[in-house]
C-alpha positions as CSV (number, residue, x, y, z in Angstrom):
1,M,0.2,0.0,0.0
2,E,2.9,2.3,0.6
3,S,4.2,2.2,-2.9
4,N,0.5,3.1,-4.0
5,A,0.2,5.9,-1.6
6,Q,3.5,7.3,-2.7
7,G,2.8,6.7,-6.3
8,T,-0.5,8.8,-6.0
9,T,0.9,11.6,-4.1
10,G,3.5,12.2,-6.9
11,E,6.9,11.4,-6.1
12,G,7.3,7.7,-6.5
13,L,5.2,7.2,-9.4
14,L,6.3,10.4,-11.2
15,A,9.8,9.1,-11.3
16,R,8.8,5.8,-12.6
17,L,6.8,7.7,-15.3
18,G,9.9,9.8,-16.3
19,F,8.9,13.0,-14.8
20,G,11.8,13.4,-12.3
21,R,11.6,12.9,-8.4
22,H,9.6,16.2,-7.3
23,R,7.2,17.6,-9.6
24,P,6.1,17.0,-13.4
25,T,8.3,18.7,-15.9
26,S,7.2,21.9,-17.4
27,N,6.0,19.9,-20.4
28,S,3.8,17.9,-18.3
29,A,2.4,20.9,-16.5
30,T,1.9,22.7,-20.0
31,L,-0.1,19.4,-21.0
32,L,-2.2,19.8,-17.9
33,E,-2.9,23.3,-18.1
34,E,-3.9,22.8,-21.8
35,R,-6.1,19.8,-20.9
36,F,-8.2,21.8,-18.4
37,S,-8.3,24.9,-20.4
38,R,-11.7,25.8,-21.8
39,R,-10.0,27.6,-24.7
40,F,-8.1,24.3,-25.4
41,Q,-11.5,22.3,-26.0
42,V,-12.7,25.2,-28.1
43,N,-9.4,25.3,-30.2
44,L,-9.9,21.6,-30.6
45,V,-13.1,22.0,-32.4
46,F,-11.8,24.8,-34.7
47,E,-8.8,22.3,-35.5
48,G,-11.1,19.4,-36.0
49,I,-13.0,21.6,-38.6
50,L,-9.5,22.1,-40.5
51,V,-8.9,18.6,-40.3
52,G,-12.3,17.9,-41.8
53,L,-11.7,20.2,-44.6
54,L,-8.2,18.8,-45.3
55,G,-9.1,15.2,-44.8
56,G,-12.3,15.3,-46.6
57,G,-10.8,17.3,-49.5
58,V,-8.1,14.4,-49.8
59,V,-10.6,11.5,-49.7
60,T,-13.0,13.4,-51.9
61,A,-10.0,13.4,-54.4
62,Y,-9.3,9.8,-53.6
63,R,-12.8,8.6,-54.2
64,F,-12.8,10.5,-57.7
65,A,-9.5,8.8,-58.8
66,L,-10.8,5.3,-57.8
67,S,-14.2,5.8,-59.6
68,R,-12.3,7.1,-62.8
69,A,-9.6,4.2,-62.5
70,E,-12.4,1.7,-62.2
71,K,-14.3,2.9,-65.2
72,I,-11.1,2.7,-67.2
73,L,-10.6,-0.9,-66.1
74,R,-14.1,-2.0,-67.3
75,L,-13.5,-0.2,-70.5
76,L,-10.1,-1.8,-71.3
77,T,-11.2,-5.3,-70.3
78,E,-14.3,-5.1,-71.8
79,A,-12.7,-4.2,-75.2
80,A,-9.9,-6.7,-74.6
81,A,-12.3,-9.6,-73.8
82,G,-12.1,-12.4,-76.6
83,N,-8.8,-11.0,-78.1
84,P,-6.1,-13.1,-77.2
85,L,-3.3,-10.5,-78.0
86,A,-5.1,-7.6,-76.3
87,M,-5.5,-10.0,-73.3
88,L,-2.1,-10.7,-73.3
89,G,-1.5,-6.9,-73.3
90,W,-3.5,-6.5,-70.2
91,F,-1.5,-8.9,-68.3
92,A,1.6,-6.9,-69.3
93,F,-0.1,-3.7,-67.9
94,L,-0.9,-5.4,-64.9
95,A,2.9,-6.3,-64.5
96,V,3.6,-2.6,-64.7
97,L,1.0,-1.8,-62.2
98,C,2.6,-4.2,-59.6
99,L,6.2,-3.0,-60.2
100,V,5.0,0.5,-59.4
101,V,3.0,-0.4,-56.2
102,C,5.6,-2.6,-55.1
103,R,8.2,0.1,-55.4
104,L,6.1,2.6,-53.5
105,M,5.5,0.3,-50.8
106,L,9.2,-0.2,-50.4
107,W,9.6,3.6,-50.6
108,E,7.0,4.0,-47.6
109,P,6.2,0.6,-46.0
110,Y,3.6,2.4,-43.7
111,T,1.2,2.2,-46.6
112,Q,1.1,-1.5,-46.7
113,G,-2.5,-3.0,-46.0
114,S,-5.6,-1.3,-45.1
115,G,-4.1,1.5,-43.1
116,I,-6.1,1.3,-39.9
117,P,-3.8,-0.8,-37.9
118,Q,-1.2,2.0,-38.7
119,I,-3.4,4.6,-37.5
120,D,-4.4,2.5,-34.4
121,A,-0.7,2.4,-33.6
122,E,-0.1,6.4,-34.2
123,V,-2.8,7.1,-31.8
124,A,-1.6,4.9,-29.0
125,G,2.1,6.6,-29.8
126,R,3.7,3.4,-31.1
127,L,4.3,4.8,-34.5
128,D,5.2,8.3,-35.9
129,M,4.7,8.1,-39.6
130,P,5.7,10.7,-42.2
131,W,2.4,12.0,-43.3
132,H,3.6,13.6,-46.5
133,R,5.0,10.4,-47.8
134,V,2.4,8.2,-46.7
135,L,-0.3,10.4,-48.2
136,G,1.4,10.7,-51.6
137,A,2.4,6.6,-51.6
138,K,-1.2,5.6,-50.3
139,F,-3.2,7.8,-52.9
140,V,-1.1,6.6,-55.6
141,E,-1.0,2.8,-54.7
142,G,-4.7,2.6,-54.2
143,T,-5.7,4.2,-57.3
144,L,-3.3,1.7,-59.1
145,C,-4.7,-1.3,-57.4
146,A,-8.1,-0.2,-58.2
147,L,-7.2,0.2,-61.9
148,G,-5.8,-3.4,-61.6
149,G,-9.0,-4.7,-60.3
150,L,-7.8,-6.0,-57.0
151,S,-10.6,-6.9,-54.7
152,L,-10.0,-4.1,-52.1
153,G,-11.9,-1.5,-50.4
154,R,-11.4,2.3,-50.1
155,E,-12.4,2.9,-46.5
156,G,-9.3,1.5,-44.9
157,P,-7.2,3.6,-46.9
158,S,-9.5,6.7,-46.3
159,V,-9.1,6.4,-42.7
160,Q,-5.4,6.4,-43.1
161,L,-5.5,9.4,-45.5
162,G,-7.6,11.2,-43.2
163,G,-5.5,10.5,-40.2
164,M,-2.4,11.5,-41.8
165,S,-4.4,14.7,-42.9
166,G,-4.9,15.3,-39.2
167,K,-1.2,14.8,-38.5
168,A,-0.3,17.0,-41.1
169,V,-2.7,19.9,-39.3
170,A,-0.8,19.2,-36.2
171,K,2.3,19.5,-37.6
172,L,1.5,22.8,-39.5
173,L,-0.1,24.2,-36.4
174,H,3.1,22.9,-34.2
175,R,0.6,21.1,-31.9
176,P,2.4,18.6,-29.2
177,R,2.4,15.1,-29.6
178,G,-0.8,14.4,-27.4
179,E,-2.9,16.9,-29.4
180,E,-1.4,15.6,-32.7
181,R,-2.8,12.1,-31.7
182,L,-6.4,13.4,-31.1
183,L,-6.1,15.1,-34.5
184,V,-5.4,11.9,-36.0
185,T,-8.4,10.5,-34.7
186,C,-10.4,13.3,-36.0
187,G,-8.7,12.6,-39.3
188,A,-9.8,9.0,-39.1
189,A,-13.3,10.1,-38.4
190,A,-13.1,12.4,-41.5
191,G,-11.8,9.8,-43.8
192,M,-14.4,7.2,-42.8
193,S,-17.1,9.8,-43.1
194,A,-16.2,10.8,-46.7
195,A,-15.4,7.2,-47.8
196,F,-19.0,5.9,-46.8
197,H,-20.8,9.0,-46.9
198,A,-21.9,8.4,-43.2
199,P,-20.6,11.2,-40.6
200,L,-22.1,9.3,-37.5
201,T,-20.3,6.2,-38.7
202,G,-17.2,8.1,-38.9
203,V,-17.3,9.4,-35.2
204,L,-18.2,6.0,-33.7
205,F,-15.5,4.2,-35.9
206,A,-12.8,6.4,-34.8
207,V,-13.9,6.6,-31.2
208,E,-14.8,2.8,-30.7
209,E,-12.3,1.4,-32.9
210,I,-9.3,3.6,-33.0
211,H,-9.2,6.0,-29.7
212,K,-11.4,3.6,-27.4
213,V,-12.1,6.5,-25.1
214,F,-15.0,8.7,-24.8
215,T,-14.6,12.2,-23.8
216,A,-16.5,15.1,-24.3
217,P,-13.9,17.4,-26.0
218,L,-12.8,14.4,-27.9
219,I,-16.4,13.3,-29.3
220,I,-17.0,17.1,-30.1
221,S,-13.5,17.6,-32.2
222,V,-14.2,14.3,-33.9
223,M,-17.8,15.2,-35.0
224,A,-16.7,18.3,-36.3
225,A,-14.2,16.8,-38.4
226,S,-16.5,14.0,-39.7
227,V,-19.4,16.6,-40.3
228,V,-17.3,19.1,-42.1
229,S,-15.6,15.9,-44.2
230,D,-19.0,15.1,-45.3
231,F,-20.1,18.5,-46.2
232,T,-17.0,18.6,-48.3
233,V,-17.5,15.3,-50.2
234,S,-21.2,16.2,-50.8
235,Q,-20.3,19.5,-52.6
236,V,-17.9,17.8,-55.0
237,L,-19.6,14.1,-55.3
238,G,-23.1,15.0,-54.5
239,V,-25.3,13.8,-51.7
240,T,-26.4,10.4,-52.9
241,P,-25.1,7.7,-50.6
242,V,-21.9,5.3,-51.5
243,L,-24.9,2.5,-50.8
244,H,-28.6,3.2,-50.6
245,L,-30.3,0.4,-48.9
246,V,-34.2,0.1,-48.6
247,F,-35.5,-1.4,-45.4
248,L,-39.1,-2.3,-46.4
249,N,-40.6,-4.5,-43.7
250,D,-39.4,-5.3,-40.4
251,L,-40.0,-8.7,-39.2
252,P,-43.1,-9.4,-36.8
253,H,-41.7,-9.7,-33.2
254,A,-43.2,-13.3,-33.3
255,D,-40.7,-14.0,-36.2
256,Y,-37.6,-12.9,-34.2
257,L,-36.4,-16.2,-33.8
258,A,-35.0,-15.9,-37.4
259,V,-33.1,-12.6,-36.1
260,L,-31.5,-14.3,-33.2
261,L,-30.5,-17.2,-35.6
262,M,-29.2,-14.8,-38.2
263,G,-27.0,-13.1,-35.3
264,V,-25.5,-16.5,-34.7
265,F,-25.1,-17.2,-38.4
266,C,-23.3,-13.8,-39.0
267,G,-21.2,-14.7,-35.9
268,V,-19.9,-17.9,-37.4
269,L,-19.3,-16.4,-40.7
270,G,-17.2,-13.6,-38.9
271,V,-14.9,-16.2,-37.2
272,I,-14.4,-18.1,-40.7
273,H,-13.7,-14.6,-42.4
274,N,-11.1,-13.5,-39.6
275,R,-9.4,-17.1,-39.2
276,G,-9.3,-17.5,-42.9
277,M,-7.6,-14.1,-43.3
278,F,-5.1,-14.5,-40.5
279,F,-4.2,-18.0,-41.9
280,C,-3.8,-17.0,-45.4
281,Q,-1.7,-13.8,-44.2
282,E,0.4,-15.9,-41.4
283,K,0.8,-19.2,-42.9
284,L,0.5,-19.1,-46.7
285,Y,1.9,-15.7,-47.7
286,A,4.4,-15.8,-44.9
287,R,6.0,-18.6,-46.8
288,I,7.2,-16.2,-49.5
289,N,10.1,-14.5,-47.9
290,K,12.1,-13.6,-51.2
291,H,11.9,-10.9,-53.7
292,M,9.5,-8.8,-51.2
293,P,7.0,-7.5,-51.8
294,Y,7.0,-8.2,-55.4
295,A,6.5,-11.9,-55.3
296,R,3.4,-11.4,-52.7
297,V,1.8,-8.7,-54.5
298,A,2.3,-10.3,-58.2
299,I,-0.3,-13.1,-56.8
300,P,-3.3,-10.7,-56.4
301,F,-2.7,-9.0,-59.6
302,A,-2.4,-12.1,-61.5
303,I,-5.7,-13.4,-60.1
304,A,-7.4,-10.2,-61.0
305,G,-6.1,-10.3,-64.5
306,V,-8.0,-13.8,-64.8
307,M,-11.0,-12.3,-62.9
308,A,-11.1,-9.7,-65.5
309,F,-12.2,-12.0,-68.2
310,A,-13.4,-14.9,-66.3
311,W,-15.7,-13.5,-63.7
312,P,-15.5,-9.5,-63.7
313,E,-18.3,-9.0,-60.8
314,L,-15.5,-10.0,-58.3
315,M,-13.2,-7.2,-59.0
316,C,-12.6,-4.1,-57.0
317,G,-14.9,-3.4,-54.0
318,G,-18.0,-4.9,-55.2
319,D,-20.4,-2.6,-56.7
320,A,-21.0,-4.8,-59.4
321,I,-22.1,-7.6,-57.0
322,I,-24.4,-5.1,-55.3
323,D,-26.1,-4.2,-58.7
324,H,-26.4,-8.0,-59.6
325,V,-28.1,-8.9,-56.3
326,F,-30.5,-5.9,-56.3
327,R,-31.4,-6.2,-60.2
328,S,-31.9,-10.0,-60.1
329,E,-34.7,-10.8,-57.5
330,N,-34.7,-14.5,-58.2
331,L,-30.9,-15.3,-57.9
332,S,-30.7,-18.9,-56.6
333,I,-29.0,-19.9,-53.3
334,W,-26.2,-21.4,-55.2
335,I,-25.6,-18.2,-57.2
336,I,-25.2,-16.5,-54.0
337,L,-23.2,-18.9,-52.2
338,A,-20.6,-18.7,-55.2
339,L,-20.4,-14.9,-55.2
340,L,-20.0,-15.0,-51.6
341,V,-17.1,-17.6,-51.7
342,G,-15.6,-16.2,-54.7
343,K,-15.8,-12.4,-53.2
344,Y,-14.3,-14.0,-50.2
345,L,-11.5,-15.8,-51.4
346,F,-10.6,-12.8,-53.9
347,T,-10.5,-10.3,-51.1
348,N,-8.4,-12.8,-49.0
349,A,-5.9,-13.2,-51.5
350,S,-5.5,-9.4,-52.2
351,F,-5.5,-8.3,-48.6
352,A,-3.2,-10.9,-47.2
353,S,-0.4,-10.1,-49.7
354,G,-0.1,-6.9,-48.2
355,A,-1.2,-4.8,-51.1
356,P,-2.4,-1.4,-50.1
357,G,-6.2,-1.3,-49.8
358,G,-8.8,-2.2,-47.3
359,T,-11.6,-4.8,-46.7
360,L,-14.6,-2.8,-45.2
361,F,-16.4,-2.4,-48.4
362,P,-15.9,-5.9,-49.6
363,L,-17.1,-6.7,-46.1
364,V,-20.2,-4.8,-46.5
365,V,-20.6,-6.6,-50.0
366,M,-20.1,-9.8,-48.2
367,G,-22.7,-8.7,-45.6
368,I,-25.2,-8.3,-48.2
369,L,-24.4,-11.8,-49.6
370,C,-24.8,-13.3,-46.3
371,G,-28.1,-11.5,-45.5
372,A,-29.4,-12.5,-49.0
373,L,-28.1,-16.1,-48.5
374,F,-29.7,-16.3,-45.2
375,G,-33.0,-14.5,-46.2
376,K,-33.3,-17.2,-49.2
377,L,-32.9,-20.1,-46.6
378,T,-35.8,-18.7,-44.3
379,V,-38.1,-18.3,-47.2
380,I,-37.5,-21.9,-48.4
381,V,-37.2,-23.6,-45.1
382,G,-39.1,-21.4,-42.6
383,G,-42.0,-20.3,-45.1
384,L,-41.4,-16.6,-44.6
385,P,-42.5,-14.1,-47.2
386,T,-40.0,-12.9,-49.5
387,A,-40.9,-9.1,-48.9
388,Y,-38.6,-9.7,-45.9
389,M,-35.5,-10.3,-48.2
390,N,-34.3,-6.8,-48.2
391,S,-34.5,-6.7,-44.3
392,F,-32.2,-9.8,-44.1
393,I,-29.7,-8.0,-46.4
394,V,-29.8,-5.0,-44.1
395,L,-29.0,-7.0,-41.0
396,G,-26.3,-9.2,-42.9
397,I,-24.2,-6.0,-43.1
398,A,-24.7,-5.1,-39.3
399,G,-24.1,-8.8,-38.1
400,L,-20.9,-9.5,-40.2
401,F,-19.4,-6.0,-39.3
402,A,-20.0,-6.4,-35.7
403,S,-18.5,-9.9,-35.8
404,V,-15.3,-9.1,-37.7
405,I,-14.4,-5.8,-36.0
406,R,-16.0,-6.0,-33.0
407,A,-17.5,-2.7,-33.1
408,P,-21.3,-3.5,-32.7
409,V,-22.5,0.3,-31.9
410,T,-20.6,1.5,-35.4
411,A,-22.5,-1.5,-37.2
412,V,-26.0,-0.2,-36.0
413,V,-25.2,3.4,-36.8
414,L,-23.9,2.5,-40.3
415,V,-27.1,0.5,-41.1
416,F,-29.3,3.6,-39.9
417,E,-27.1,5.8,-42.3
418,L,-27.1,3.5,-45.2
419,T,-31.0,2.9,-45.0
420,G,-32.0,6.4,-43.4
421,S,-34.5,4.6,-41.3
422,L,-34.9,3.7,-37.6
423,D,-37.4,1.0,-38.5
424,A,-34.6,-1.6,-38.7
425,L,-33.0,-0.4,-35.0
426,L,-34.2,-2.9,-33.0
427,A,-33.5,-6.1,-35.2
428,T,-30.1,-4.7,-36.2
429,S,-29.1,-4.2,-32.6
430,I,-30.2,-7.8,-31.7
431,V,-28.2,-9.3,-34.8
432,S,-25.1,-7.1,-33.8
433,I,-25.1,-8.2,-30.3
434,V,-25.7,-12.0,-30.9
435,S,-23.0,-11.7,-33.6
436,Y,-20.4,-9.9,-31.4
437,V,-21.2,-12.5,-28.5
438,T,-20.9,-15.4,-30.9
439,A,-17.5,-14.5,-32.3
440,N,-16.2,-13.7,-28.7
441,I,-17.3,-17.2,-27.7
442,L,-15.5,-18.8,-30.5
443,K,-12.6,-17.1,-29.3
444,T,-11.2,-15.5,-32.5
445,D,-9.3,-12.2,-32.4
446,P,-11.2,-9.0,-33.6
447,F,-9.7,-8.2,-37.2
448,Y,-7.9,-4.8,-36.7
449,E,-6.8,-5.7,-33.3
450,H,-4.9,-8.7,-34.7
451,L,-3.4,-7.0,-37.3
452,L,-1.9,-4.2,-34.9
453,A,-0.7,-6.9,-32.8
454,N,1.1,-8.3,-36.0
455,L,2.3,-4.6,-37.0
456,L,3.9,-3.9,-33.7
457,G,5.2,-7.5,-33.4
458,V,3.5,-7.8,-29.9
459,T,0.7,-9.9,-28.0
460,P,-1.9,-8.6,-26.1
461,D,-0.3,-10.2,-22.9
462,D,3.1,-8.5,-23.9
463,P,2.6,-4.9,-25.2
464,D,6.0,-3.8,-24.2
465,L,8.6,-6.1,-25.5
466,N,11.5,-3.4,-25.9
467,G,11.3,-2.0,-22.2
468,Q,11.4,1.5,-23.1
469,P,9.5,4.1,-21.6
470,G,6.2,5.2,-23.4
471,E,4.8,8.6,-23.8
472,K,2.6,10.3,-21.0
473,V,-1.0,10.5,-21.6
474,I,-3.9,11.9,-19.6
475,H,-7.4,10.5,-19.3
476,S,-10.7,11.3,-17.3
477,F,-12.7,8.9,-15.1
478,V,-15.9,10.0,-13.5
479,V,-16.6,8.2,-10.0
480,G,-19.7,6.6,-10.2
481,A,-22.4,6.3,-7.2
482,G,-21.5,3.5,-4.9
483,S,-18.4,2.7,-6.6
484,K,-15.0,1.1,-5.1
485,L,-14.0,5.0,-5.1
486,D,-17.1,6.5,-3.9
487,G,-16.3,7.8,-0.1
488,R,-12.7,6.6,0.0
489,C,-9.5,8.7,0.7
490,I,-6.9,8.3,-2.1
491,R,-4.3,6.8,0.2
492,D,-6.8,3.9,0.8
493,V,-7.5,3.1,-2.7
494,E,-5.0,0.4,-4.6
495,W,-4.4,2.3,-7.6
496,P,-3.2,0.4,-10.7
497,K,0.6,0.6,-11.4
498,N,2.0,3.2,-13.4
499,T,-1.1,5.6,-12.9
500,L,-1.2,9.2,-11.1
501,V,-4.2,11.2,-10.0
502,V,-3.2,14.5,-11.0
503,T,-6.5,16.6,-10.2
504,V,-10.1,16.2,-9.3
505,E,-12.9,18.2,-10.6
506,R,-15.8,18.5,-8.3
507,A,-18.8,20.7,-9.5
508,G,-16.7,22.7,-11.8
509,T,-14.0,23.4,-9.0
510,E,-10.5,21.7,-9.7
511,I,-9.0,20.1,-6.3
512,L,-5.3,19.2,-6.3
513,P,-5.5,15.9,-4.7
514,T,-3.5,14.7,-1.9
515,R,-3.1,11.3,0.3
516,D,-6.3,12.7,2.5
517,T,-8.5,13.8,-0.5
518,R,-11.7,11.9,-0.1
519,L,-13.5,11.1,-3.4
520,Q,-17.1,11.4,-3.9
521,A,-19.5,10.1,-6.8
522,L,-19.2,12.4,-9.8
523,D,-16.0,13.6,-9.0
524,E,-14.0,13.9,-12.3
525,L,-10.3,12.3,-11.9
526,M,-7.7,13.2,-14.4
527,V,-5.1,10.4,-14.4
528,L,-1.6,10.4,-15.7
529,M,-0.4,7.2,-17.3
530,D,2.2,5.4,-19.6
531,T,1.0,4.7,-23.3
532,R,2.6,1.1,-23.1
533,Y,0.0,0.2,-20.5
534,E,-2.9,2.7,-21.8
535,D,-5.4,-0.1,-22.3
536,D,-5.0,-2.3,-19.4
537,R,-4.9,0.7,-17.1
538,N,-8.0,2.2,-18.7
539,K,-9.8,-1.2,-17.9
540,E,-8.7,-1.2,-14.4
541,L,-9.7,2.3,-13.8
542,R,-13.2,2.0,-15.3
543,A,-13.7,-0.9,-13.2
544,L,-13.0,1.2,-9.9
545,C,-15.1,4.0,-11.0
546,R,-18.1,1.9,-12.0
547,G,-21.4,2.8,-9.9
548,S,-23.3,0.3,-8.0
549,L,-26.8,0.2,-6.5
550,V,-25.2,-0.7,-3.2
551,S,-23.1,2.0,-1.7
552,A,-19.4,1.1,-1.4
553,S,-18.2,0.4,2.4
554,S,-16.0,3.0,3.8
555,P,-12.5,1.8,4.8
556,G,-13.2,1.7,8.5
557,Q,-16.4,-0.5,8.1
């Protein structure tokens, strides 16, 4: 207990955190002053607007480039089809594209893959990417991969482009590292918002998947960036959603057993998706360790060449599949299953190679196919009316998204923004929750968390292999009524290691805490911690602050 009390009052723990023996350094003091400054919180909103303008502009240009590249791809391959010499010329052109993409990947390695794990690591303080190189290389690489027809999405690269736009704003304004990470989060939200034309999804994805901390200043600044980004892309590309779905009929509550079963169905498919992706990346492609990255990236480019003339619907993100599903109402189960398996295998081969591109839009397409497949089965086996097919398609997106990424709230909001209707809210929430729980029960890692661990070369149980001090960050926690902290003095609390309570805000008044400070319900604690242990310490502190219907006992009882 002595070490905890000492660390809480400041001297021992400050030394362990790297602030010296007695007081925080001037830099940490400045960090505290800025954190509590009302002007700082207002400035974050204006900076979020700047990030939204820049990030939205970059992603708008990126979407425009991808759209033109895909149109050129379709024109060239349709013209070459049936002409052996022209088809051979197309494969030669793909070889050139592959060469250029690989050269860019070697020039800037942080552009490999979707870019979301890199942004996660940047926000966590584990990477410091050169924003100008990443912006330029990722933009060109993504465009060339789309021109080649690889089964990759634009959302992951858009998140990385947006995040690097946020970092560019931070660098241009000479902001400290802690604030820079907040603006990277704002940029990630702006990128997702512009990619999906869904501002609320951008906000939830950035907070739920990337930053993983909900605070008022963060939420407001992220919302500012996301909304401004969406407005920017609307002015150039129009207000039509990227994918507009119609939710026609909600299932009667008496048939909600089908909703529960669909949640399990999507959860199992999400597990298969993740395990297959991880196996292909870590077991199959990992065997190719010579002539990197050319030998790996050449595989999806070669497959894309075959698909261009054998099965063109599978190319790129999957817009052609969506058109096929909605225009052909009488698709058989076998055609839907073939499209689902084919899209998954091609996306797996493309993404696992390390090619610069994402999986979110292909994931949405696969969710549509999952919903269509399950809907067909319920119509045939369960005798449900065909009018509910569209409903199952919408639920498939939410279910697969929640099980693969483990972001159920974002999945529900995404469906809401794609349909523009709250009619599906209850069913979508049920499917997302059941799918999320199913994937967890089957013990499969969330997609991006697993990729982040691979990127950093660590495991969840060993986040600090190098033993070097991490950055210092501050998080806020509210003492819940009846929690383990309610009514206790700071000296009597067994605080998590490597944490320091730096201030207590009570009813708008800031209190400098001492060992004898007694905490009360609704106190807002500002806790300093090391980024190496940030996730674990956040969980431990949230558990300490969690309220209860039964009042916590005082130390003397």
